[in-house]
LOVOPA-710938 format. One record per residue (C-alpha): residue number from 1; x, z, y; chain. Coordinates in Angstrom, 3 decimals. Layout:
R,pos,u,w,v,unit
R,NUM,X,Z,Y,A;
...
END
This chain:
R,pos,u,w,v,unit
R,1,80.575,25.597,47.861,A;
R,2,79.936,22.325,49.684,A;
R,3,76.384,20.836,49.670,A;
R,4,75.713,17.199,50.529,A;
R,5,72.660,15.745,52.295,A;
R,6,69.302,15.794,50.455,A;
R,7,67.596,12.456,49.837,A;
R,8,63.867,11.891,49.230,A;
R,9,62.253,8.978,47.482,A;
R,10,65.485,7.597,46.098,A;
R,11,64.560,4.398,44.263,A;
R,12,67.496,4.744,41.908,A;
R,13,66.237,8.129,40.770,A;
R,14,62.542,7.283,40.470,A;
R,15,62.578,3.746,39.073,A;
R,16,65.813,1.899,38.258,A;
R,17,67.365,4.215,35.668,A;
R,18,69.340,3.414,32.515,A;
R,19,70.035,5.742,29.597,A;
R,20,73.312,6.543,27.823,A;
R,21,72.860,8.370,24.509,A;
R,22,75.782,10.034,22.707,A;
R,23,75.651,10.836,19.010,A;
R,24,78.445,13.321,18.175,A;
R,25,79.895,14.883,15.064,A;
R,26,79.880,18.382,16.609,A;
R,27,78.120,20.430,19.265,A;
R,28,79.299,22.215,22.465,A;
R,29,81.216,19.158,23.648,A;
R,30,82.142,18.942,27.370,A;
R,31,81.186,15.530,28.748,A;
R,32,82.015,14.265,32.233,A;
R,33,82.129,10.904,33.980,A;
R,34,83.777,9.420,37.084,A;
R,35,85.548,12.688,38.007,A;
R,36,82.286,14.693,38.111,A;
R,37,82.141,18.185,36.669,A;
R,38,81.636,18.314,32.885,A;
R,39,78.429,19.434,31.137,A;
R,40,78.390,21.185,27.743,A;
R,41,76.100,19.766,25.051,A;
R,42,73.767,22.124,23.230,A;
R,43,73.804,20.067,20.036,A;
R,44,75.455,16.989,18.553,A;
R,45,73.278,14.846,20.837,A;
R,46,73.516,14.216,24.602,A;
R,47,71.618,11.891,26.941,A;
R,48,72.408,10.809,30.510,A;
R,49,70.025,8.992,32.844,A;
R,50,72.036,7.069,35.471,A;
R,51,71.725,4.153,37.853,A;
R,52,72.996,0.871,36.373,A;
R,53,76.781,0.453,36.403,A;
R,54,80.005,1.040,34.503,A;
R,55,80.994,4.617,33.748,A;
R,56,84.124,6.237,32.341,A;
R,57,83.172,9.200,30.170,A;
R,58,85.498,11.947,28.983,A;
R,59,84.608,14.086,25.939,A;
R,60,86.530,17.269,25.147,A;
R,61,86.229,20.384,23.042,A;
R,62,88.539,23.272,22.253,A;
R,63,90.386,22.446,18.983,A;
R,64,89.634,18.690,19.203,A;
R,65,91.449,15.753,20.717,A;
R,66,89.889,14.446,23.962,A;
R,67,88.200,11.041,23.963,A;
R,68,87.698,8.579,26.852,A;
R,69,84.813,6.096,26.533,A;
R,70,83.814,3.333,28.997,A;
R,71,80.100,2.533,28.954,A;
R,72,78.424,-0.409,30.727,A;
R,73,74.741,0.154,31.512,A;
R,74,74.460,-2.555,34.124,A;
R,75,71.741,-4.374,32.156,A;
R,76,70.464,-2.168,29.355,A;
R,77,70.507,1.268,27.783,A;
R,78,73.420,2.119,25.497,A;
R,79,73.897,4.326,22.449,A;
R,80,77.446,5.555,21.800,A;
R,81,78.621,7.191,18.578,A;
R,82,81.706,9.377,19.064,A;
R,83,83.560,11.224,16.316,A;
R,84,85.968,13.844,17.676,A;
R,85,89.100,14.539,15.669,A;
R,86,90.513,18.004,15.277,A;
R,87,93.636,18.572,17.342,A;
R,88,94.720,19.811,20.778,A;
R,89,92.716,18.896,23.853,A;
R,90,94.690,17.853,26.949,A;
R,91,91.820,18.797,29.249,A;
R,92,91.965,22.154,31.054,A;
R,93,88.673,23.562,32.362,A;
R,94,88.435,26.516,34.691,A;
R,95,86.021,29.379,34.045,A;
R,96,82.369,28.475,34.769,A;
R,97,80.314,29.379,37.834,A;
R,98,76.586,30.197,38.212,A;
R,99,74.049,28.095,40.120,A;
R,100,70.421,28.864,41.049,A;
R,101,67.920,26.094,41.846,A;
R,102,64.361,26.578,43.170,A;
R,103,61.690,24.104,44.228,A;
R,104,58.286,24.058,45.799,A;
R,105,56.187,23.500,43.756,A;
R,106,57.877,24.964,40.703,A;
R,107,58.210,23.216,37.360,A;
R,108,60.367,20.346,38.655,A;
R,109,62.999,18.839,36.365,A;
R,110,66.637,19.656,37.265,A;
R,111,69.093,16.808,36.520,A;
R,112,72.842,17.520,36.923,A;
R,113,75.185,14.564,36.829,A;
R,114,72.519,12.503,35.090,A;
R,115,71.706,15.052,32.394,A;
R,116,68.476,17.106,32.306,A;
R,117,69.357,20.794,32.174,A;
R,118,66.030,22.619,32.797,A;
R,119,63.011,23.225,35.024,A;
R,120,62.764,25.088,38.317,A;
R,121,63.220,27.899,38.914,A;
R,122,66.562,27.223,37.181,A;
R,123,69.639,29.393,36.674,A;
R,124,72.604,28.125,34.697,A;
R,125,76.317,28.482,34.069,A;
R,126,78.431,25.356,34.767,A;
R,127,82.065,24.412,35.205,A;
R,128,83.550,23.940,38.665,A;
R,129,83.663,20.489,40.084,A;
R,130,81.574,17.833,41.781,A;
R,131,77.839,17.576,41.013,A;
R,132,75.000,15.272,41.861,A;
R,133,71.683,17.093,41.517,A;
R,134,68.241,15.440,41.267,A;
R,135,64.945,17.348,41.484,A;
R,136,62.083,15.356,39.871,A;
R,137,58.419,16.114,39.368,A;
R,138,55.499,13.857,38.495,A;
R,139,53.367,12.908,41.511,A;
R,140,56.127,14.061,43.902,A;
R,141,59.009,12.237,45.534,A;
R,142,62.364,13.034,43.944,A;
R,143,65.139,14.662,45.942,A;
R,144,68.866,14.270,45.350,A;
R,145,71.974,15.900,46.786,A;
R,146,75.597,16.622,45.932,A;
R,147,77.538,19.824,45.845,A;
R,148,80.879,21.219,44.762,A;
R,149,81.119,24.245,42.565,A;
R,150,84.103,26.573,42.574,A;
R,151,85.334,28.782,39.813,A;
R,152,83.528,32.062,39.176,A;
R,153,81.173,31.786,42.152,A;
R,154,77.405,32.199,42.172,A;
R,155,75.619,29.573,44.213,A;
R,156,71.962,29.480,45.188,A;
R,157,71.064,26.009,46.408,A;
R,158,68.658,25.605,49.330,A;
R,159,64.949,25.446,48.420,A;
R,160,63.816,21.936,47.520,A;
R,161,60.428,21.281,49.096,A;
R,162,58.989,18.257,47.287,A;
R,163,56.778,15.841,49.162,A;
R,164,53.491,14.873,47.412,A;
R,165,53.330,11.310,46.176,A;
R,166,49.630,11.171,45.268,A;
R,167,46.087,10.920,46.473,A;
R,168,42.831,12.271,45.007,A;
R,169,39.959,10.280,43.566,A;
R,170,36.416,11.290,42.529,A;
R,171,34.470,9.151,40.044,A;
R,172,30.726,9.033,39.352,A;
R,173,28.632,6.412,37.569,A;
R,174,25.030,5.682,36.778,A;
R,175,24.464,6.275,33.937,A;
R,176,27.056,9.001,33.466,A;
R,177,29.369,9.302,30.457,A;
R,178,31.361,6.135,31.131,A;
R,179,34.983,6.178,29.983,A;
R,180,37.345,5.887,32.990,A;
R,181,40.757,4.224,32.506,A;
R,182,43.427,3.992,35.169,A;
R,183,46.078,1.326,34.566,A;
R,184,45.096,1.414,30.869,A;
R,185,45.385,5.215,30.554,A;
R,186,42.180,7.151,29.807,A;
R,187,41.247,9.717,32.445,A;
R,188,38.039,10.997,30.804,A;
R,189,34.299,10.448,31.120,A;
R,190,32.346,10.334,34.345,A;
R,191,31.730,12.305,36.441,A;
R,192,35.378,13.166,37.275,A;
R,193,36.357,15.283,40.287,A;
R,194,39.627,15.838,42.159,A;
R,195,41.796,13.682,39.911,A;
R,196,45.362,13.425,41.245,A;
R,197,46.662,9.854,41.154,A;
R,198,50.148,8.638,42.053,A;
R,199,50.223,6.679,45.281,A;
R,200,50.344,2.919,44.947,A;
R,201,48.272,0.012,43.574,A;
R,202,46.034,0.742,40.602,A;
R,203,43.395,-0.864,38.388,A;
R,204,40.326,1.229,37.504,A;
R,205,38.010,0.429,34.571,A;
R,206,34.696,2.028,33.646,A;
R,207,33.360,1.374,30.137,A;
R,208,30.093,2.469,28.545,A;
R,209,28.549,1.138,25.352,A;
R,210,25.872,-1.543,25.978,A;
R,211,26.905,-1.836,29.645,A;
R,212,29.202,-4.321,31.335,A;
R,213,32.733,-3.100,31.993,A;
R,214,33.549,-2.561,35.656,A;
R,215,37.114,-3.342,36.753,A;
R,216,38.366,-2.923,40.280,A;
R,217,41.724,-2.728,41.984,A;
R,218,42.562,-0.312,44.795,A;
R,219,45.555,1.113,46.645,A;
R,220,46.178,4.776,47.217,A;
R,221,48.484,6.255,49.843,A;
R,222,49.781,9.782,50.028,A;
R,223,47.025,12.242,50.851,A;
R,224,44.107,9.838,50.308,A;
R,225,40.823,11.276,48.975,A;
R,226,38.704,8.423,47.620,A;
R,227,35.283,8.508,45.967,A;
R,228,33.894,5.830,43.629,A;
R,229,30.179,5.754,42.772,A;
R,230,29.576,2.828,40.429,A;
R,231,26.220,1.439,39.258,A;
R,232,26.738,0.167,35.712,A;
R,233,25.060,-3.113,34.892,A;
R,234,23.290,-3.247,31.510,A;
R,235,24.931,-5.592,29.035,A;
R,236,21.858,-5.708,26.820,A;
R,237,18.315,-6.978,26.713,A;
R,238,15.048,-6.035,25.040,A;
R,239,14.545,-8.583,22.249,A;
R,240,11.430,-9.091,20.109,A;
R,241,11.313,-11.598,17.228,A;
R,242,8.165,-12.289,15.227,A;
R,243,6.545,-14.804,12.915,A;
R,244,2.814,-14.260,13.551,A;
R,245,1.523,-16.734,10.953,A;
R,246,3.571,-15.435,8.003,A;
R,247,4.076,-11.910,6.686,A;
R,248,7.144,-10.573,4.894,A;
R,249,9.716,-12.809,6.623,A;
R,250,13.266,-11.384,6.538,A;
R,251,15.615,-11.643,9.525,A;
R,252,19.401,-11.798,9.776,A;
R,253,21.330,-11.776,13.049,A;
R,254,24.869,-13.121,12.780,A;
R,255,24.740,-12.424,9.049,A;
R,256,23.526,-8.822,9.376,A;
R,257,20.261,-8.014,7.587,A;
R,258,17.677,-6.699,10.062,A;
R,259,14.807,-6.263,7.564,A;
R,260,11.386,-7.874,7.776,A;
R,261,9.685,-9.099,10.923,A;
R,262,8.462,-8.071,13.410,A;
R,263,11.852,-7.096,14.900,A;
R,264,12.292,-5.240,18.179,A;
R,265,15.524,-3.971,19.713,A;
R,266,15.296,-2.542,23.222,A;
R,267,19.090,-2.690,23.633,A;
R,268,20.482,-5.769,21.928,A;
R,269,23.928,-6.566,23.325,A;
R,270,24.204,-9.734,25.376,A;
R,271,25.728,-12.674,23.539,A;
R,272,24.959,-15.613,21.296,A;
R,273,23.273,-14.848,17.973,A;
R,274,22.507,-16.948,14.924,A;
R,275,18.924,-16.171,13.937,A;
R,276,18.005,-16.858,10.316,A;
R,277,14.477,-16.395,8.953,A;
R,278,13.831,-16.457,5.221,A;
R,279,10.917,-16.022,2.874,A;
R,280,10.625,-17.166,-0.708,A;
R,281,8.555,-20.350,-1.073,A;
R,282,8.935,-21.156,2.633,A;
R,283,11.468,-23.390,4.418,A;
R,284,14.207,-21.167,5.891,A;
R,285,14.807,-21.463,9.628,A;
R,286,18.132,-21.100,11.468,A;
R,287,18.354,-21.111,15.254,A;
R,288,20.785,-19.997,17.942,A;
R,289,19.570,-17.324,20.365,A;
R,290,21.269,-16.708,23.715,A;
R,291,20.773,-13.159,24.988,A;
R,292,21.567,-12.710,28.662,A;
R,293,22.116,-9.249,30.165,A;
R,294,19.231,-7.245,31.598,A;
R,295,16.394,-9.548,30.494,A;
R,296,13.364,-9.356,28.192,A;
R,297,13.171,-11.903,25.373,A;
R,298,10.220,-12.544,23.041,A;
R,299,10.547,-15.235,20.373,A;
R,300,7.719,-16.298,18.056,A;
R,301,8.675,-18.516,15.136,A;
R,302,6.619,-20.434,12.576,A;
R,303,7.789,-21.206,9.024,A;
R,304,6.724,-24.231,6.995,A;
R,305,5.320,-23.629,3.477,A;
R,306,7.450,-25.039,0.691,A;
R,307,5.370,-24.509,-2.435,A;
R,308,2.595,-25.816,-4.611,A;
R,309,0.110,-23.850,-6.731,A;
R,310,-0.085,-23.965,-10.525,A;
R,311,-3.317,-22.751,-12.155,A;
R,312,-3.119,-22.405,-15.929,A;
R,313,-5.984,-21.671,-18.335,A;
R,314,-5.058,-20.865,-21.959,A;
R,315,-7.634,-18.635,-23.736,A;
R,316,-6.217,-15.946,-26.047,A;
R,317,-2.685,-17.207,-25.362,A;
R,318,0.491,-16.088,-23.655,A;
R,319,1.488,-18.382,-20.791,A;
R,320,5.085,-19.402,-20.054,A;
R,321,6.704,-21.430,-17.287,A;
R,322,10.152,-22.700,-18.240,A;
R,323,10.210,-20.189,-21.135,A;
R,324,9.466,-17.227,-18.849,A;
R,325,6.219,-15.382,-19.545,A;
R,326,3.967,-15.357,-16.475,A;
R,327,0.617,-14.192,-17.807,A;
R,328,-2.022,-14.161,-20.517,A;
R,329,-5.218,-16.209,-20.787,A;
R,330,-5.000,-17.269,-17.115,A;
R,331,-2.199,-17.463,-14.555,A;
R,332,-1.997,-18.694,-10.982,A;
R,333,1.395,-18.958,-9.273,A;
R,334,2.984,-20.464,-6.186,A;
R,335,6.186,-22.348,-7.015,A;
R,336,8.696,-24.407,-5.033,A;
R,337,8.458,-28.173,-5.594,A;
R,338,10.130,-29.380,-8.770,A;
R,339,9.747,-30.083,-12.484,A;
R,340,8.182,-27.416,-14.688,A;
R,341,7.311,-27.053,-18.379,A;
R,342,4.133,-25.071,-19.038,A;
R,343,3.693,-23.534,-22.504,A;
R,344,0.775,-21.690,-24.119,A;
R,345,1.565,-19.617,-27.218,A;
R,346,-0.823,-18.009,-29.684,A;
R,347,0.000,-16.345,-32.985,A;
R,348,-0.216,-18.736,-35.951,A;
R,349,-0.890,-21.680,-33.619,A;
R,350,1.164,-24.650,-32.501,A;
R,351,2.540,-24.233,-28.931,A;
R,352,0.655,-26.314,-26.375,A;
R,353,2.947,-27.691,-23.641,A;
R,354,2.620,-29.715,-20.471,A;
R,355,5.412,-31.064,-18.241,A;
R,356,4.487,-31.394,-14.577,A;
R,357,6.053,-32.463,-11.282,A;
R,358,4.861,-30.090,-8.554,A;
R,359,4.785,-31.248,-4.938,A;
R,360,4.616,-29.111,-1.818,A;
R,361,1.018,-28.352,-0.898,A;
R,362,-0.280,-29.544,-4.293,A;
R,363,-2.704,-27.611,-6.557,A;
R,364,-2.066,-28.331,-10.234,A;
R,365,-4.820,-27.269,-12.691,A;
R,366,-3.776,-27.155,-16.340,A;
R,367,-5.805,-26.287,-19.447,A;
R,368,-3.879,-25.667,-22.673,A;
R,369,-5.294,-24.981,-26.130,A;
R,370,-2.772,-24.184,-28.892,A;
R,371,-3.819,-25.787,-32.195,A;
R,372,-4.193,-23.590,-35.282,A;
R,373,-1.658,-23.790,-38.111,A;
R,374,-4.051,-24.010,-41.084,A;
R,375,-4.087,-23.973,-44.839,A;
R,376,-7.112,-24.016,-47.204,A;
R,377,-8.250,-22.204,-50.295,A;
R,378,-11.085,-22.736,-52.842,A;
R,379,-12.576,-19.542,-54.272,A;
R,380,-14.590,-19.485,-57.509,A;
R,381,-16.090,-16.382,-59.136,A;
R,382,-16.911,-16.166,-62.887,A;
R,383,-17.992,-13.506,-65.388,A;
R,384,-14.935,-11.737,-66.748,A;
R,385,-16.352,-11.680,-70.290,A;
R,386,-17.821,-15.180,-70.130,A;
R,387,-15.530,-17.475,-68.179,A;
R,388,-18.002,-20.323,-68.451,A;
R,389,-20.569,-18.330,-66.552,A;
R,390,-20.190,-18.811,-62.776,A;
R,391,-21.093,-15.951,-60.490,A;
R,392,-22.555,-17.453,-57.341,A;
R,393,-23.467,-16.008,-53.954,A;
R,394,-20.778,-13.327,-53.981,A;
R,395,-19.898,-12.060,-50.456,A;
R,396,-16.357,-12.718,-49.233,A;
R,397,-14.479,-10.270,-46.970,A;
R,398,-11.154,-11.119,-45.283,A;
R,399,-9.294,-8.126,-43.854,A;
R,400,-12.536,-6.105,-44.187,A;
R,401,-14.531,-8.647,-42.153,A;
R,402,-17.511,-10.320,-43.810,A;
R,403,-17.246,-14.126,-43.725,A;
R,404,-20.204,-16.510,-43.515,A;
R,405,-19.239,-18.127,-46.786,A;
R,406,-20.430,-17.177,-50.284,A;
R,407,-18.937,-18.226,-53.593,A;
R,408,-18.180,-20.860,-54.529,A;
R,409,-16.456,-21.501,-51.153,A;
R,410,-13.726,-23.538,-49.493,A;
R,411,-12.089,-21.673,-46.607,A;
R,412,-9.883,-23.191,-43.911,A;
R,413,-7.654,-20.366,-42.658,A;
R,414,-4.635,-19.691,-40.448,A;
R,415,-1.514,-19.416,-42.556,A;
R,416,-0.458,-15.926,-43.635,A;
R,417,-1.491,-13.017,-45.876,A;
R,418,-5.027,-11.624,-46.118,A;
R,419,-6.817,-8.784,-47.918,A;
R,420,-9.585,-10.482,-49.948,A;
R,421,-12.605,-8.490,-51.119,A;
R,422,-15.516,-9.903,-53.186,A;
R,423,-18.816,-8.049,-53.634,A;
R,424,-21.931,-8.853,-55.694,A;
R,425,-24.874,-6.539,-56.422,A;
R,426,-24.558,-7.106,-60.203,A;
R,427,-20.773,-6.959,-60.453,A;
R,428,-17.994,-4.607,-59.570,A;
R,429,-16.201,-5.098,-56.219,A;
R,430,-12.959,-7.062,-56.593,A;
R,431,-9.998,-6.788,-54.189,A;
R,432,-6.712,-8.701,-54.143,A;
R,433,-4.089,-10.237,-51.809,A;
R,434,-4.536,-13.797,-50.597,A;
R,435,-1.674,-15.939,-49.253,A;
R,436,-2.405,-19.086,-47.263,A;
R,437,0.386,-21.631,-46.717,A;
R,438,0.316,-24.012,-43.765,A;
R,439,-0.847,-27.541,-44.629,A;
R,440,-1.433,-26.620,-48.312,A;
R,441,-4.572,-26.131,-50.446,A;
R,442,-4.994,-23.500,-53.177,A;
R,443,-7.648,-22.955,-55.824,A;
R,444,-8.228,-19.441,-57.160,A;
R,445,-10.701,-18.129,-59.733,A;
R,446,-11.810,-14.507,-59.491,A;
R,447,-12.987,-12.731,-62.672,A;
R,448,-15.850,-10.320,-61.945,A;
R,449,-16.857,-7.523,-64.294,A;
R,450,-20.576,-6.673,-64.647,A;
R,451,-21.576,-3.298,-63.305,A;
R,452,-23.919,-2.249,-66.137,A;
R,453,-21.944,-0.568,-68.956,A;
R,454,-18.710,-0.802,-67.027,A;
R,455,-16.348,2.071,-66.533,A;
R,456,-17.387,2.091,-62.845,A;
R,457,-21.022,2.347,-63.907,A;
R,458,-20.209,5.313,-66.161,A;
R,459,-18.132,6.901,-63.421,A;
R,460,-20.977,6.573,-60.910,A;
R,461,-23.522,7.900,-63.452,A;
R,462,-21.571,11.049,-64.344,A;
R,463,-20.649,11.634,-60.746,A;
R,464,-24.293,11.476,-59.740,A;
R,465,-25.290,13.883,-62.549,A;
R,466,-22.430,16.216,-61.594,A;
R,467,-23.621,16.446,-57.991,A;
R,468,-27.268,16.942,-58.989,A;
R,469,-26.517,19.620,-61.601,A;
R,470,-24.150,21.368,-59.177,A;
R,471,-26.914,21.465,-56.595,A;
R,472,-29.542,22.770,-59.057,A;
R,473,-27.165,25.435,-60.378,A;
R,474,-26.453,26.544,-56.846,A;
R,475,-30.157,26.818,-56.005,A;
R,476,-30.950,28.770,-59.181,A;
R,477,-28.014,31.081,-58.612,A;
R,478,-29.194,31.696,-55.050,A;
R,479,-32.656,32.557,-56.496,A;
R,480,-31.049,35.007,-58.895,A;
R,481,-29.208,36.740,-56.084,A;
R,482,-32.430,36.940,-54.067,A;
R,483,-34.317,38.385,-57.074,A;
R,484,-31.616,41.023,-57.481,A;
R,485,-31.965,42.040,-53.829,A;
R,486,-35.784,42.298,-54.138,A;
R,487,-35.606,44.290,-57.408,A;
R,488,-33.146,46.745,-55.824,A;
R,489,-35.500,47.195,-52.884,A;
R,490,-38.456,47.994,-55.198,A;
R,491,-36.258,50.331,-57.193,A;
R,492,-35.438,52.281,-54.019,A;
R,493,-39.165,52.532,-53.286,A;
R,494,-39.783,53.696,-56.869,A;
R,495,-37.312,56.536,-56.477,A;
R,496,-38.862,57.626,-53.210,A;
R,497,-42.580,57.347,-54.229,A;
R,498,-44.665,60.572,-54.016,A;
R,499,-47.736,59.594,-56.013,A;
R,500,-48.133,58.682,-59.625,A;
R,501,-49.879,55.394,-58.815,A;
R,502,-47.123,54.271,-56.457,A;
R,503,-44.494,55.223,-59.014,A;
R,504,-46.107,53.026,-61.693,A;
R,505,-46.584,50.124,-59.252,A;
R,506,-42.958,50.086,-57.989,A;
R,507,-41.677,50.460,-61.516,A;
R,508,-43.588,47.376,-62.681,A;
R,509,-42.432,45.312,-59.708,A;
R,510,-38.823,46.338,-60.203,A;
R,511,-39.040,45.326,-63.863,A;
R,512,-40.657,41.953,-63.017,A;
R,513,-38.012,40.990,-60.420,A;
R,514,-35.201,42.017,-62.709,A;
R,515,-36.595,39.767,-65.423,A;
R,516,-36.713,36.899,-62.906,A;
R,517,-33.113,37.680,-61.877,A;
R,518,-31.848,37.678,-65.460,A;
R,519,-33.702,34.469,-66.297,A;
R,520,-32.259,32.800,-63.200,A;
R,521,-28.722,33.865,-64.108,A;
R,522,-29.110,32.479,-67.629,A;
R,523,-30.594,29.209,-66.387,A;
R,524,-27.943,28.784,-63.636,A;
R,525,-25.220,29.334,-66.200,A;
R,526,-26.585,26.619,-68.433,A;
R,527,-26.927,24.154,-65.581,A;
R,528,-23.400,25.044,-64.345,A;
R,529,-21.999,24.291,-67.795,A;
R,530,-23.675,20.876,-67.720,A;
R,531,-22.331,20.302,-64.185,A;
R,532,-18.799,21.128,-65.334,A;
R,533,-19.201,18.697,-68.240,A;
R,534,-20.317,15.949,-65.822,A;
R,535,-17.344,16.545,-63.461,A;
R,536,-14.962,16.337,-66.407,A;
R,537,-16.496,13.008,-67.483,A;
R,538,-16.271,11.773,-63.873,A;
R,539,-12.568,12.574,-63.743,A;
R,540,-11.989,10.842,-67.083,A;
R,541,-13.638,7.614,-65.925,A;
R,542,-11.969,7.772,-62.527,A;
R,543,-8.556,7.759,-64.194,A;
END
């Protein structure tokens, strides 16, 4: 085995590398270039990382024809698709040998002839020939060397001691919790300790919500141990917005609804904001607010009223403004300047309206009285059995309410239907429906029937007699029951008497009370029969 000189920090290995990718139609293909030893693919895919240039690749497999492919990677990566054809390969490869590769530290990538084959510690079987080996590990300088491998030998390459290519940084911030990014890659949140960073020039950023981003550039050489302790500058201010003279003012900042004033935000991000204040019936206000970092801002605004007041009086009426009901009997509203139609509505009355022009700051007092929609009716009352005989001074009731008028009468009424009732002490009560039409006059004559001798009179008479006789019969019957109780008591005394005189006395008393009882029963029966007769007559006249 022959081993060439090791190289550290080879720029071609670490930086200026191009990639050749082979896509094959089979696996286990032996690929070599520029007379180097071949490497066997593990699948139908192989990738080589090489310095820019032109390379002559040979591809061979037992049972397939060999293929030669020239690839130019002077300027860019290349992808090569190769389809091997079955046949006889002209290439003859000797039996493989075994190589062992170790590094310090372990875990370095082993690259043979431009193809990654494993990590250290590495042991692999390869064909004899010339090899270029590269040992690569992040944050360490790469090392390269060459060696020749002979058939069937086992070779352990000298230990590769990799040189660190990093320094260490420690990050703290006030306040903590800032996101640290190095060259755009997130490291974590502060505080961060003993972070290994590749040597060279870097850009460090610290970001924390509501604080200004810190960006600084620094250079790190191998073995450096740097500490950064950054004081974050607030990117916010305490902002208070109020409208002391007006309550219920809503606030929007840059179109976002913040609710009603007063508004206070102890950490409003620095920037330019569009402040908009709004309240119904007031002139809206829009203003630009510049918020600088780490300051305290208090803004007091004043809005200008943009309304007048309408006071409407309309007794017993519903009140409308532009056909929208706003109250009853009395309404007082603040409205923006403009034209308005005020309407008062009352049942069976003509609407009363008023058109107004309301100015800002103006008080408009309006009194509306809807006019009644009337009709009239003349009411005469005469004797039913003598139509030429007028019945005067009869009381008139409309919907069970006594009017001030007596017959004959002319009534001016709201249009519609009424229940008319006429009463007179010498005549029967008369009831009927009354319809009044708007703007029309009616004449009606009511026929009254005298009370004396009428069916109503007979009904009332028999009903009165029925109640009286029922009451008398009940009283007499109660007396009979009482007499029976007393006679039974004396009879008990009679049976228990011990002297002749007492016996005669209780016997007489028992006989007397029983006579009273029997007389009462007879009398009550007679009165009850008369009462029944009266109730029957009452029912007849009622029907």
